[in-house]
N, C-alpha and C positions, 0 to 999 in steps of 0.2 A: 087687424083691421082698424082704423080710424075714421071714427064720428065726427066730423068739422059739418059744420053749419055757416053758412059762408052764404049770408048777407047777400051782397054784391054777386054771385052767381045765381043766383035761384031768377033768373030773366030766360034764361029760354029754356023751355019746359020739358024739354030730353035730363037737361041736367038735375030739373025736377025731381024729375021722375023716380031718377038715379036713387040719387040720391035716400030718397022715404023709401024708395025697395031696396037698397040697403041696410036704412035706419031699420026695417020691418027687418029684415035675413035676420037683425042682431040681437034683435024682440024675443026674437023666434030659437035664437038656438039658445039666447041665458033663460029661458024659460023651459026650451027643454030642460039644459042639465039641471035648473031647481028640479025640476019635476024628477026626473034619472035620480039625483039624490039622495030627494025624501024619501025616494016611492024603497031605495036601498034603505036604507037608515028605520024605517020602520018593520024591515023587517026585522 
């Protein structure tokens, strides 16, 4: 998983949407992992 923001790569909207989607995906995975760890430790 490589999250790299290219300023010059944001010229066409398809790349911008794809990079934004991958960032959201990574964010959700991190959030879900934190939640799972929190639930396991709280038990």
